[in-house]
PyMOL Python script that loads the backbone (N, CA, C, O; Angstrom):
from pymol import cmd

cmd.read_pdbstr("""\
ATOM      1  N   UNK A   1       2.680 -59.021 -68.279  1.00  0.00           N
ATOM      2  CA  UNK A   1       3.466 -58.353 -67.268  1.00  0.00           C
ATOM      3  C   UNK A   1       2.754 -57.053 -66.864  1.00  0.00           C
ATOM      4  O   UNK A   1       2.374 -56.249 -67.715  1.00  0.00           O
ATOM      5  N   UNK A   2       2.587 -56.872 -65.584  1.00  0.00           N
ATOM      6  CA  UNK A   2       1.918 -55.639 -65.140  1.00  0.00           C
ATOM      7  C   UNK A   2       2.949 -54.665 -64.580  1.00  0.00           C
ATOM      8  O   UNK A   2       3.934 -55.050 -63.951  1.00  0.00           O
ATOM      9  N   UNK A   3       2.688 -53.427 -64.828  1.00  0.00           N
ATOM     10  CA  UNK A   3       3.568 -52.375 -64.317  1.00  0.00           C
ATOM     11  C   UNK A   3       2.849 -51.624 -63.217  1.00  0.00           C
ATOM     12  O   UNK A   3       1.750 -51.105 -63.413  1.00  0.00           O
ATOM     13  N   UNK A   4       3.473 -51.573 -62.081  1.00  0.00           N
ATOM     14  CA  UNK A   4       2.884 -50.831 -60.972  1.00  0.00           C
ATOM     15  C   UNK A   4       3.406 -49.411 -61.005  1.00  0.00           C
ATOM     16  O   UNK A   4       4.569 -49.152 -61.317  1.00  0.00           O
ATOM     17  N   UNK A   5       2.520 -48.513 -60.677  1.00  0.00           N
ATOM     18  CA  UNK A   5       2.936 -47.116 -60.584  1.00  0.00           C
ATOM     19  C   UNK A   5       3.911 -46.984 -59.415  1.00  0.00           C
ATOM     20  O   UNK A   5       3.608 -47.386 -58.292  1.00  0.00           O
ATOM     21  N   UNK A   6       5.058 -46.427 -59.688  1.00  0.00           N
ATOM     22  CA  UNK A   6       6.051 -46.275 -58.631  1.00  0.00           C
ATOM     23  C   UNK A   6       5.647 -45.134 -57.713  1.00  0.00           C
ATOM     24  O   UNK A   6       5.349 -44.026 -58.160  1.00  0.00           O
ATOM     25  N   UNK A   7       5.644 -45.427 -56.436  1.00  0.00           N
ATOM     26  CA  UNK A   7       5.364 -44.409 -55.431  1.00  0.00           C
ATOM     27  C   UNK A   7       6.632 -44.170 -54.639  1.00  0.00           C
ATOM     28  O   UNK A   7       7.348 -45.112 -54.297  1.00  0.00           O
ATOM     29  N   UNK A   8       6.908 -42.911 -54.348  1.00  0.00           N
ATOM     30  CA  UNK A   8       8.086 -42.637 -53.526  1.00  0.00           C
ATOM     31  C   UNK A   8       7.928 -43.288 -52.155  1.00  0.00           C
ATOM     32  O   UNK A   8       6.896 -43.135 -51.502  1.00  0.00           O
ATOM     33  N   UNK A   9       8.941 -44.003 -51.731  1.00  0.00           N
ATOM     34  CA  UNK A   9       8.892 -44.683 -50.436  1.00  0.00           C
ATOM     35  C   UNK A   9      10.062 -44.243 -49.578  1.00  0.00           C
ATOM     36  O   UNK A   9      11.033 -43.660 -50.059  1.00  0.00           O
ATOM     37  N   UNK A  10       9.941 -44.536 -48.312  1.00  0.00           N
ATOM     38  CA  UNK A  10      11.011 -44.200 -47.389  1.00  0.00           C
ATOM     39  C   UNK A  10      10.734 -42.899 -46.681  1.00  0.00           C
ATOM     40  O   UNK A  10       9.679 -42.285 -46.839  1.00  0.00           O
ATOM     41  N   UNK A  11      11.701 -42.502 -45.904  1.00  0.00           N
ATOM     42  CA  UNK A  11      11.550 -41.271 -45.146  1.00  0.00           C
ATOM     43  C   UNK A  11      11.945 -40.060 -45.975  1.00  0.00           C
ATOM     44  O   UNK A  11      12.955 -40.067 -46.679  1.00  0.00           O
ATOM     45  N   UNK A  12      11.144 -39.045 -45.877  1.00  0.00           N
ATOM     46  CA  UNK A  12      11.433 -37.779 -46.536  1.00  0.00           C
ATOM     47  C   UNK A  12      11.581 -36.707 -45.462  1.00  0.00           C
ATOM     48  O   UNK A  12      11.066 -36.847 -44.353  1.00  0.00           O
ATOM     49  N   UNK A  13      12.286 -35.642 -45.806  1.00  0.00           N
ATOM     50  CA  UNK A  13      12.545 -34.561 -44.864  1.00  0.00           C
ATOM     51  C   UNK A  13      12.176 -33.223 -45.479  1.00  0.00           C
ATOM     52  O   UNK A  13      12.425 -32.973 -46.658  1.00  0.00           O
ATOM     53  N   UNK A  14      11.581 -32.370 -44.661  1.00  0.00           N
ATOM     54  CA  UNK A  14      11.295 -30.996 -45.055  1.00  0.00           C
ATOM     55  C   UNK A  14      12.325 -30.123 -44.344  1.00  0.00           C
ATOM     56  O   UNK A  14      12.366 -30.057 -43.115  1.00  0.00           O
ATOM     57  N   UNK A  15      13.152 -29.459 -45.140  1.00  0.00           N
ATOM     58  CA  UNK A  15      14.230 -28.631 -44.609  1.00  0.00           C
ATOM     59  C   UNK A  15      13.884 -27.162 -44.847  1.00  0.00           C
ATOM     60  O   UNK A  15      13.557 -26.766 -45.966  1.00  0.00           O
ATOM     61  N   UNK A  16      13.959 -26.363 -43.790  1.00  0.00           N
ATOM     62  CA  UNK A  16      13.755 -24.913 -43.902  1.00  0.00           C
ATOM     63  C   UNK A  16      15.129 -24.256 -43.799  1.00  0.00           C
ATOM     64  O   UNK A  16      15.926 -24.581 -42.919  1.00  0.00           O
ATOM     65  N   UNK A  17      15.386 -23.325 -44.719  1.00  0.00           N
ATOM     66  CA  UNK A  17      16.668 -22.627 -44.783  1.00  0.00           C
ATOM     67  C   UNK A  17      16.528 -21.183 -44.314  1.00  0.00           C
ATOM     68  O   UNK A  17      15.462 -20.574 -44.410  1.00  0.00           O
ATOM     69  N   UNK A  18      17.624 -20.664 -43.810  1.00  0.00           N
ATOM     70  CA  UNK A  18      17.675 -19.265 -43.395  1.00  0.00           C
ATOM     71  C   UNK A  18      17.604 -18.374 -44.633  1.00  0.00           C
ATOM     72  O   UNK A  18      18.148 -18.710 -45.685  1.00  0.00           O
ATOM     73  N   UNK A  19      16.939 -17.252 -44.496  1.00  0.00           N
ATOM     74  CA  UNK A  19      16.883 -16.271 -45.583  1.00  0.00           C
ATOM     75  C   UNK A  19      16.827 -14.867 -44.993  1.00  0.00           C
ATOM     76  O   UNK A  19      16.745 -14.694 -43.777  1.00  0.00           O
ATOM     77  N   UNK A  20      16.872 -13.884 -45.858  1.00  0.00           N
ATOM     78  CA  UNK A  20      16.895 -12.496 -45.407  1.00  0.00           C
ATOM     79  C   UNK A  20      15.537 -11.814 -45.451  1.00  0.00           C
ATOM     80  O   UNK A  20      15.431 -10.641 -45.093  1.00  0.00           O
ATOM     81  N   UNK A  21      14.501 -12.517 -45.879  1.00  0.00           N
ATOM     82  CA  UNK A  21      13.219 -11.829 -46.045  1.00  0.00           C
ATOM     83  C   UNK A  21      12.111 -12.283 -45.086  1.00  0.00           C
ATOM     84  O   UNK A  21      11.050 -11.660 -45.062  1.00  0.00           O
ATOM     85  N   UNK A  22      12.313 -13.328 -44.307  1.00  0.00           N
ATOM     86  CA  UNK A  22      11.300 -13.753 -43.334  1.00  0.00           C
ATOM     87  C   UNK A  22      11.747 -13.397 -41.924  1.00  0.00           C
ATOM     88  O   UNK A  22      12.912 -13.567 -41.564  1.00  0.00           O
ATOM     89  N   UNK A  23      10.804 -12.902 -41.135  1.00  0.00           N
ATOM     90  CA  UNK A  23      11.132 -12.557 -39.751  1.00  0.00           C
ATOM     91  C   UNK A  23      11.157 -13.813 -38.891  1.00  0.00           C
ATOM     92  O   UNK A  23      10.562 -14.835 -39.233  1.00  0.00           O
ATOM     93  N   UNK A  24      11.847 -13.713 -37.788  1.00  0.00           N
ATOM     94  CA  UNK A  24      11.952 -14.802 -36.810  1.00  0.00           C
ATOM     95  C   UNK A  24      10.546 -15.236 -36.387  1.00  0.00           C
ATOM     96  O   UNK A  24      10.233 -16.426 -36.373  1.00  0.00           O
ATOM     97  N   UNK A  25       9.702 -14.255 -36.043  1.00  0.00           N
ATOM     98  CA  UNK A  25       8.345 -14.563 -35.568  1.00  0.00           C
ATOM     99  C   UNK A  25       7.490 -15.233 -36.636  1.00  0.00           C
ATOM    100  O   UNK A  25       6.705 -16.130 -36.329  1.00  0.00           O
ATOM    101  N   UNK A  26       7.637 -14.805 -37.888  1.00  0.00           N
ATOM    102  CA  UNK A  26       6.859 -15.406 -38.979  1.00  0.00           C
ATOM    103  C   UNK A  26       7.248 -16.869 -39.169  1.00  0.00           C
ATOM    104  O   UNK A  26       6.383 -17.718 -39.379  1.00  0.00           O
ATOM    105  N   UNK A  27       8.543 -17.167 -39.097  1.00  0.00           N
ATOM    106  CA  UNK A  27       9.000 -18.547 -39.269  1.00  0.00           C
ATOM    107  C   UNK A  27       8.540 -19.410 -38.097  1.00  0.00           C
ATOM    108  O   UNK A  27       8.117 -20.547 -38.303  1.00  0.00           O
ATOM    109  N   UNK A  28       8.616 -18.892 -36.878  1.00  0.00           N
ATOM    110  CA  UNK A  28       8.122 -19.631 -35.703  1.00  0.00           C
ATOM    111  C   UNK A  28       6.643 -19.950 -35.873  1.00  0.00           C
ATOM    112  O   UNK A  28       6.226 -21.091 -35.669  1.00  0.00           O
ATOM    113  N   UNK A  29       5.857 -18.962 -36.239  1.00  0.00           N
ATOM    114  CA  UNK A  29       4.407 -19.151 -36.396  1.00  0.00           C
ATOM    115  C   UNK A  29       4.105 -20.166 -37.506  1.00  0.00           C
ATOM    116  O   UNK A  29       3.220 -21.009 -37.354  1.00  0.00           O
ATOM    117  N   UNK A  30       4.827 -20.084 -38.600  1.00  0.00           N
ATOM    118  CA  UNK A  30       4.604 -20.998 -39.716  1.00  0.00           C
ATOM    119  C   UNK A  30       4.910 -22.440 -39.321  1.00  0.00           C
ATOM    120  O   UNK A  30       4.127 -23.345 -39.611  1.00  0.00           O
ATOM    121  N   UNK A  31       6.038 -22.655 -38.664  1.00  0.00           N
ATOM    122  CA  UNK A  31       6.409 -24.000 -38.235  1.00  0.00           C
ATOM    123  C   UNK A  31       5.423 -24.513 -37.188  1.00  0.00           C
ATOM    124  O   UNK A  31       5.031 -25.679 -37.220  1.00  0.00           O
ATOM    125  N   UNK A  32       5.030 -23.659 -36.277  1.00  0.00           N
ATOM    126  CA  UNK A  32       4.050 -24.004 -35.239  1.00  0.00           C
ATOM    127  C   UNK A  32       2.719 -24.421 -35.867  1.00  0.00           C
ATOM    128  O   UNK A  32       2.172 -25.474 -35.536  1.00  0.00           O
ATOM    129  N   UNK A  33       2.204 -23.592 -36.772  1.00  0.00           N
ATOM    130  CA  UNK A  33       0.889 -23.835 -37.379  1.00  0.00           C
ATOM    131  C   UNK A  33       0.878 -25.012 -38.348  1.00  0.00           C
ATOM    132  O   UNK A  33      -0.078 -25.787 -38.370  1.00  0.00           O
ATOM    133  N   UNK A  34       1.928 -25.152 -39.145  1.00  0.00           N
ATOM    134  CA  UNK A  34       1.911 -26.106 -40.247  1.00  0.00           C
ATOM    135  C   UNK A  34       2.493 -27.468 -39.863  1.00  0.00           C
ATOM    136  O   UNK A  34       1.944 -28.504 -40.237  1.00  0.00           O
ATOM    137  N   UNK A  35       3.588 -27.471 -39.126  1.00  0.00           N
ATOM    138  CA  UNK A  35       4.283 -28.724 -38.818  1.00  0.00           C
ATOM    139  C   UNK A  35       3.737 -29.425 -37.587  1.00  0.00           C
ATOM    140  O   UNK A  35       4.035 -30.597 -37.359  1.00  0.00           O
ATOM    141  N   UNK A  36       2.940 -28.723 -36.789  1.00  0.00           N
ATOM    142  CA  UNK A  36       2.369 -29.335 -35.604  1.00  0.00           C
ATOM    143  C   UNK A  36       3.284 -29.353 -34.398  1.00  0.00           C
ATOM    144  O   UNK A  36       3.022 -30.056 -33.421  1.00  0.00           O
ATOM    145  N   UNK A  37       4.362 -28.579 -34.464  1.00  0.00           N
ATOM    146  CA  UNK A  37       5.262 -28.492 -33.307  1.00  0.00           C
ATOM    147  C   UNK A  37       4.636 -27.598 -32.247  1.00  0.00           C
ATOM    148  O   UNK A  37       3.825 -26.725 -32.557  1.00  0.00           O
ATOM    149  N   UNK A  38       5.022 -27.825 -30.988  1.00  0.00           N
ATOM    150  CA  UNK A  38       4.598 -26.875 -29.966  1.00  0.00           C
ATOM    151  C   UNK A  38       5.480 -25.633 -30.077  1.00  0.00           C
ATOM    152  O   UNK A  38       6.430 -25.613 -30.859  1.00  0.00           O
ATOM    153  N   UNK A  39       5.171 -24.605 -29.304  1.00  0.00           N
ATOM    154  CA  UNK A  39       5.871 -23.332 -29.430  1.00  0.00           C
ATOM    155  C   UNK A  39       7.367 -23.468 -29.144  1.00  0.00           C
ATOM    156  O   UNK A  39       8.188 -22.876 -29.843  1.00  0.00           O
ATOM    157  N   UNK A  40       7.715 -24.232 -28.136  1.00  0.00           N
ATOM    158  CA  UNK A  40       9.134 -24.395 -27.789  1.00  0.00           C
ATOM    159  C   UNK A  40       9.882 -25.106 -28.918  1.00  0.00           C
ATOM    160  O   UNK A  40      10.993 -24.709 -29.267  1.00  0.00           O
ATOM    161  N   UNK A  41       9.285 -26.149 -29.488  1.00  0.00           N
ATOM    162  CA  UNK A  41       9.918 -26.864 -30.598  1.00  0.00           C
ATOM    163  C   UNK A  41      10.095 -25.949 -31.813  1.00  0.00           C
ATOM    164  O   UNK A  41      11.141 -25.961 -32.462  1.00  0.00           O
ATOM    165  N   UNK A  42       9.064 -25.160 -32.110  1.00  0.00           N
ATOM    166  CA  UNK A  42       9.142 -24.238 -33.248  1.00  0.00           C
ATOM    167  C   UNK A  42      10.245 -23.209 -33.036  1.00  0.00           C
ATOM    168  O   UNK A  42      10.983 -22.890 -33.969  1.00  0.00           O
ATOM    169  N   UNK A  43      10.364 -22.687 -31.814  1.00  0.00           N
ATOM    170  CA  UNK A  43      11.419 -21.711 -31.516  1.00  0.00           C
ATOM    171  C   UNK A  43      12.799 -22.356 -31.614  1.00  0.00           C
ATOM    172  O   UNK A  43      13.740 -21.721 -32.091  1.00  0.00           O
ATOM    173  N   UNK A  44      12.936 -23.608 -31.171  1.00  0.00           N
ATOM    174  CA  UNK A  44      14.214 -24.311 -31.281  1.00  0.00           C
ATOM    175  C   UNK A  44      14.593 -24.529 -32.750  1.00  0.00           C
ATOM    176  O   UNK A  44      15.757 -24.383 -33.122  1.00  0.00           O
ATOM    177  N   UNK A  45      13.612 -24.876 -33.574  1.00  0.00           N
ATOM    178  CA  UNK A  45      13.869 -25.032 -35.007  1.00  0.00           C
ATOM    179  C   UNK A  45      14.372 -23.723 -35.609  1.00  0.00           C
ATOM    180  O   UNK A  45      15.335 -23.718 -36.376  1.00  0.00           O
ATOM    181  N   UNK A  46      13.728 -22.629 -35.265  1.00  0.00           N
ATOM    182  CA  UNK A  46      14.124 -21.337 -35.823  1.00  0.00           C
ATOM    183  C   UNK A  46      15.501 -20.916 -35.309  1.00  0.00           C
ATOM    184  O   UNK A  46      16.272 -20.284 -36.032  1.00  0.00           O
ATOM    185  N   UNK A  47      15.803 -21.265 -34.072  1.00  0.00           N
ATOM    186  CA  UNK A  47      17.141 -20.995 -33.543  1.00  0.00           C
ATOM    187  C   UNK A  47      18.190 -21.741 -34.375  1.00  0.00           C
ATOM    188  O   UNK A  47      19.217 -21.167 -34.737  1.00  0.00           O
ATOM    189  N   UNK A  48      17.934 -23.010 -34.677  1.00  0.00           N
ATOM    190  CA  UNK A  48      18.851 -23.786 -35.514  1.00  0.00           C
ATOM    191  C   UNK A  48      18.952 -23.219 -36.926  1.00  0.00           C
ATOM    192  O   UNK A  48      20.039 -23.159 -37.501  1.00  0.00           O
ATOM    193  N   UNK A  49      17.820 -22.805 -37.480  1.00  0.00           N
ATOM    194  CA  UNK A  49      17.812 -22.203 -38.818  1.00  0.00           C
ATOM    195  C   UNK A  49      18.672 -20.945 -38.819  1.00  0.00           C
ATOM    196  O   UNK A  49      19.462 -20.728 -39.737  1.00  0.00           O
ATOM    197  N   UNK A  50      18.519 -20.134 -37.806  1.00  0.00           N
ATOM    198  CA  UNK A  50      19.248 -18.866 -37.726  1.00  0.00           C
ATOM    199  C   UNK A  50      20.756 -19.094 -37.582  1.00  0.00           C
ATOM    200  O   UNK A  50      21.554 -18.415 -38.228  1.00  0.00           O
ATOM    201  N   UNK A  51      21.140 -20.043 -36.740  1.00  0.00           N
ATOM    202  CA  UNK A  51      22.561 -20.233 -36.446  1.00  0.00           C
ATOM    203  C   UNK A  51      23.269 -21.244 -37.353  1.00  0.00           C
ATOM    204  O   UNK A  51      24.469 -21.114 -37.594  1.00  0.00           O
ATOM    205  N   UNK A  52      22.545 -22.246 -37.857  1.00  0.00           N
ATOM    206  CA  UNK A  52      23.162 -23.269 -38.708  1.00  0.00           C
ATOM    207  C   UNK A  52      22.809 -23.124 -40.181  1.00  0.00           C
ATOM    208  O   UNK A  52      23.386 -23.796 -41.035  1.00  0.00           O
ATOM    209  N   UNK A  53      21.859 -22.245 -40.473  1.00  0.00           N
ATOM    210  CA  UNK A  53      21.468 -22.026 -41.857  1.00  0.00           C
ATOM    211  C   UNK A  53      20.332 -22.894 -42.338  1.00  0.00           C
ATOM    212  O   UNK A  53      19.757 -22.632 -43.394  1.00  0.00           O
ATOM    213  N   UNK A  54      19.992 -23.943 -41.570  1.00  0.00           N
ATOM    214  CA  UNK A  54      18.890 -24.830 -41.974  1.00  0.00           C
ATOM    215  C   UNK A  54      18.478 -25.710 -40.806  1.00  0.00           C
ATOM    216  O   UNK A  54      19.202 -25.854 -39.821  1.00  0.00           O
ATOM    217  N   UNK A  55      17.280 -26.301 -40.946  1.00  0.00           N
ATOM    218  CA  UNK A  55      16.798 -27.240 -39.938  1.00  0.00           C
ATOM    219  C   UNK A  55      15.787 -28.187 -40.581  1.00  0.00           C
ATOM    220  O   UNK A  55      14.954 -27.769 -41.386  1.00  0.00           O
ATOM    221  N   UNK A  56      15.870 -29.459 -40.217  1.00  0.00           N
ATOM    222  CA  UNK A  56      14.881 -30.448 -40.632  1.00  0.00           C
ATOM    223  C   UNK A  56      13.664 -30.267 -39.726  1.00  0.00           C
ATOM    224  O   UNK A  56      13.701 -30.641 -38.554  1.00  0.00           O
ATOM    225  N   UNK A  57      12.589 -29.695 -40.266  1.00  0.00           N
ATOM    226  CA  UNK A  57      11.424 -29.383 -39.446  1.00  0.00           C
ATOM    227  C   UNK A  57      10.354 -30.464 -39.470  1.00  0.00           C
ATOM    228  O   UNK A  57       9.431 -30.443 -38.656  1.00  0.00           O
ATOM    229  N   UNK A  58      10.474 -31.421 -40.412  1.00  0.00           N
ATOM    230  CA  UNK A  58       9.471 -32.483 -40.492  1.00  0.00           C
ATOM    231  C   UNK A  58      10.064 -33.673 -41.214  1.00  0.00           C
ATOM    232  O   UNK A  58      10.819 -33.518 -42.174  1.00  0.00           O
ATOM    233  N   UNK A  59       9.717 -34.872 -40.746  1.00  0.00           N
ATOM    234  CA  UNK A  59      10.158 -36.118 -41.364  1.00  0.00           C
ATOM    235  C   UNK A  59       8.978 -37.065 -41.439  1.00  0.00           C
ATOM    236  O   UNK A  59       8.212 -37.191 -40.484  1.00  0.00           O
ATOM    237  N   UNK A  60       8.830 -37.737 -42.583  1.00  0.00           N
ATOM    238  CA  UNK A  60       7.731 -38.680 -42.715  1.00  0.00           C
ATOM    239  C   UNK A  60       7.587 -39.205 -44.113  1.00  0.00           C
ATOM    240  O   UNK A  60       8.540 -39.209 -44.892  1.00  0.00           O
ATOM    241  N   UNK A  61       6.386 -39.651 -44.432  1.00  0.00           N
ATOM    242  CA  UNK A  61       6.104 -40.198 -45.759  1.00  0.00           C
ATOM    243  C   UNK A  61       6.135 -39.079 -46.797  1.00  0.00           C
ATOM    244  O   UNK A  61       6.051 -37.896 -46.467  1.00  0.00           O
ATOM    245  N   UNK A  62       6.258 -39.483 -48.050  1.00  0.00           N
ATOM    246  CA  UNK A  62       6.300 -38.495 -49.125  1.00  0.00           C
ATOM    247  C   UNK A  62       5.035 -37.638 -49.145  1.00  0.00           C
ATOM    248  O   UNK A  62       5.120 -36.418 -49.286  1.00  0.00           O
ATOM    249  N   UNK A  63       3.875 -38.256 -49.006  1.00  0.00           N
ATOM    250  CA  UNK A  63       2.624 -37.494 -49.104  1.00  0.00           C
ATOM    251  C   UNK A  63       2.505 -36.459 -47.983  1.00  0.00           C
ATOM    252  O   UNK A  63       2.103 -35.321 -48.227  1.00  0.00           O
ATOM    253  N   UNK A  64       2.852 -36.850 -46.761  1.00  0.00           N
ATOM    254  CA  UNK A  64       2.799 -35.898 -45.639  1.00  0.00           C
ATOM    255  C   UNK A  64       3.811 -34.772 -45.821  1.00  0.00           C
ATOM    256  O   UNK A  64       3.489 -33.595 -45.656  1.00  0.00           O
ATOM    257  N   UNK A  65       5.031 -35.151 -46.163  1.00  0.00           N
ATOM    258  CA  UNK A  65       6.087 -34.147 -46.328  1.00  0.00           C
ATOM    259  C   UNK A  65       5.776 -33.197 -47.487  1.00  0.00           C
ATOM    260  O   UNK A  65       6.075 -32.005 -47.422  1.00  0.00           O
ATOM    261  N   UNK A  66       5.184 -33.733 -48.528  1.00  0.00           N
ATOM    262  CA  UNK A  66       4.816 -32.910 -49.676  1.00  0.00           C
ATOM    263  C   UNK A  66       3.787 -31.844 -49.282  1.00  0.00           C
ATOM    264  O   UNK A  66       3.883 -30.695 -49.713  1.00  0.00           O
ATOM    265  N   UNK A  67       2.813 -32.228 -48.468  1.00  0.00           N
ATOM    266  CA  UNK A  67       1.803 -31.271 -47.992  1.00  0.00           C
ATOM    267  C   UNK A  67       2.437 -30.187 -47.121  1.00  0.00           C
ATOM    268  O   UNK A  67       2.145 -29.003 -47.289  1.00  0.00           O
ATOM    269  N   UNK A  68       3.300 -30.592 -46.196  1.00  0.00           N
ATOM    270  CA  UNK A  68       3.979 -29.638 -45.317  1.00  0.00           C
ATOM    271  C   UNK A  68       4.833 -28.695 -46.155  1.00  0.00           C
ATOM    272  O   UNK A  68       4.817 -27.482 -45.946  1.00  0.00           O
ATOM    273  N   UNK A  69       5.573 -29.252 -47.095  1.00  0.00           N
ATOM    274  CA  UNK A  69       6.430 -28.477 -47.989  1.00  0.00           C
ATOM    275  C   UNK A  69       5.631 -27.403 -48.725  1.00  0.00           C
ATOM    276  O   UNK A  69       6.030 -26.239 -48.753  1.00  0.00           O
ATOM    277  N   UNK A  70       4.510 -27.791 -49.317  1.00  0.00           N
ATOM    278  CA  UNK A  70       3.682 -26.841 -50.081  1.00  0.00           C
ATOM    279  C   UNK A  70       3.134 -25.725 -49.191  1.00  0.00           C
ATOM    280  O   UNK A  70       3.114 -24.562 -49.595  1.00  0.00           O
ATOM    281  N   UNK A  71       2.695 -26.072 -47.995  1.00  0.00           N
ATOM    282  CA  UNK A  71       2.157 -25.068 -47.073  1.00  0.00           C
ATOM    283  C   UNK A  71       3.234 -24.085 -46.624  1.00  0.00           C
ATOM    284  O   UNK A  71       2.980 -22.883 -46.547  1.00  0.00           O
ATOM    285  N   UNK A  72       4.430 -24.582 -46.328  1.00  0.00           N
ATOM    286  CA  UNK A  72       5.522 -23.694 -45.924  1.00  0.00           C
ATOM    287  C   UNK A  72       5.944 -22.789 -47.080  1.00  0.00           C
ATOM    288  O   UNK A  72       6.282 -21.624 -46.870  1.00  0.00           O
ATOM    289  N   UNK A  73       5.922 -23.325 -48.296  1.00  0.00           N
ATOM    290  CA  UNK A  73       6.217 -22.503 -49.477  1.00  0.00           C
ATOM    291  C   UNK A  73       5.207 -21.368 -49.620  1.00  0.00           C
ATOM    292  O   UNK A  73       5.579 -20.235 -49.925  1.00  0.00           O
ATOM    293  N   UNK A  74       3.933 -21.674 -49.401  1.00  0.00           N
ATOM    294  CA  UNK A  74       2.884 -20.647 -49.489  1.00  0.00           C
ATOM    295  C   UNK A  74       3.117 -19.521 -48.495  1.00  0.00           C
ATOM    296  O   UNK A  74       2.729 -18.379 -48.740  1.00  0.00           O
ATOM    297  N   UNK A  75       3.755 -19.847 -47.364  1.00  0.00           N
ATOM    298  CA  UNK A  75       4.061 -18.836 -46.347  1.00  0.00           C
ATOM    299  C   UNK A  75       5.317 -18.040 -46.685  1.00  0.00           C
ATOM    300  O   UNK A  75       5.684 -17.117 -45.958  1.00  0.00           O
ATOM    301  N   UNK A  76       5.976 -18.394 -47.785  1.00  0.00           N
ATOM    302  CA  UNK A  76       7.143 -17.640 -48.227  1.00  0.00           C
ATOM    303  C   UNK A  76       8.463 -18.126 -47.660  1.00  0.00           C
ATOM    304  O   UNK A  76       9.484 -17.456 -47.815  1.00  0.00           O
ATOM    305  N   UNK A  77       8.463 -19.283 -47.004  1.00  0.00           N
ATOM    306  CA  UNK A  77       9.711 -19.807 -46.446  1.00  0.00           C
ATOM    307  C   UNK A  77      10.559 -20.454 -47.536  1.00  0.00           C
ATOM    308  O   UNK A  77      10.046 -20.915 -48.555  1.00  0.00           O
ATOM    309  N   UNK A  78      11.856 -20.476 -47.300  1.00  0.00           N
ATOM    310  CA  UNK A  78      12.792 -21.131 -48.204  1.00  0.00           C
ATOM    311  C   UNK A  78      12.905 -22.582 -47.753  1.00  0.00           C
ATOM    312  O   UNK A  78      13.472 -22.874 -46.700  1.00  0.00           O
ATOM    313  N   UNK A  79      12.358 -23.490 -48.565  1.00  0.00           N
ATOM    314  CA  UNK A  79      12.150 -24.873 -48.139  1.00  0.00           C
ATOM    315  C   UNK A  79      12.584 -25.841 -49.242  1.00  0.00           C
ATOM    316  O   UNK A  79      12.486 -25.536 -50.431  1.00  0.00           O
ATOM    317  N   UNK A  80      13.067 -27.016 -48.818  1.00  0.00           N
ATOM    318  CA  UNK A  80      13.343 -28.108 -49.755  1.00  0.00           C
ATOM    319  C   UNK A  80      12.748 -29.391 -49.199  1.00  0.00           C
ATOM    320  O   UNK A  80      12.664 -29.583 -47.985  1.00  0.00           O
ATOM    321  N   UNK A  81      12.337 -30.267 -50.111  1.00  0.00           N
ATOM    322  CA  UNK A  81      11.842 -31.590 -49.764  1.00  0.00           C
ATOM    323  C   UNK A  81      12.907 -32.585 -50.222  1.00  0.00           C
ATOM    324  O   UNK A  81      13.187 -32.701 -51.415  1.00  0.00           O
ATOM    325  N   UNK A  82      13.495 -33.300 -49.269  1.00  0.00           N
ATOM    326  CA  UNK A  82      14.604 -34.218 -49.575  1.00  0.00           C
ATOM    327  C   UNK A  82      14.303 -35.625 -49.095  1.00  0.00           C
ATOM    328  O   UNK A  82      13.541 -35.831 -48.150  1.00  0.00           O
ATOM    329  N   UNK A  83      14.921 -36.592 -49.769  1.00  0.00           N
ATOM    330  CA  UNK A  83      14.806 -37.984 -49.340  1.00  0.00           C
ATOM    331  C   UNK A  83      16.032 -38.341 -48.534  1.00  0.00           C
ATOM    332  O   UNK A  83      16.155 -39.472 -48.065  1.00  0.00           O
TER     333      UNK A  83
END
""", "prot")
cmd.dss("prot")
cmd.show_as("cartoon", "prot")
cmd.util.cbc("prot")
cmd.orient("prot")
């Protein structure tokens, strides 16, 4: 009997949460640079983060979402990786 290494499958989401220590402009720039959104999309995400407390800024495979998650964390954003 062979055992295959289990890989996370399905769609994953990178959620950015509102916090008191990141500026609006820093979050826009981070989402723009890291997630690949255009400027308008990044600003809309930050608007949702500001008013709703969170926004799903990226959706995809585990490996892609994990990379985005780590980069946003390095920028000091409050982020979670969810399935």
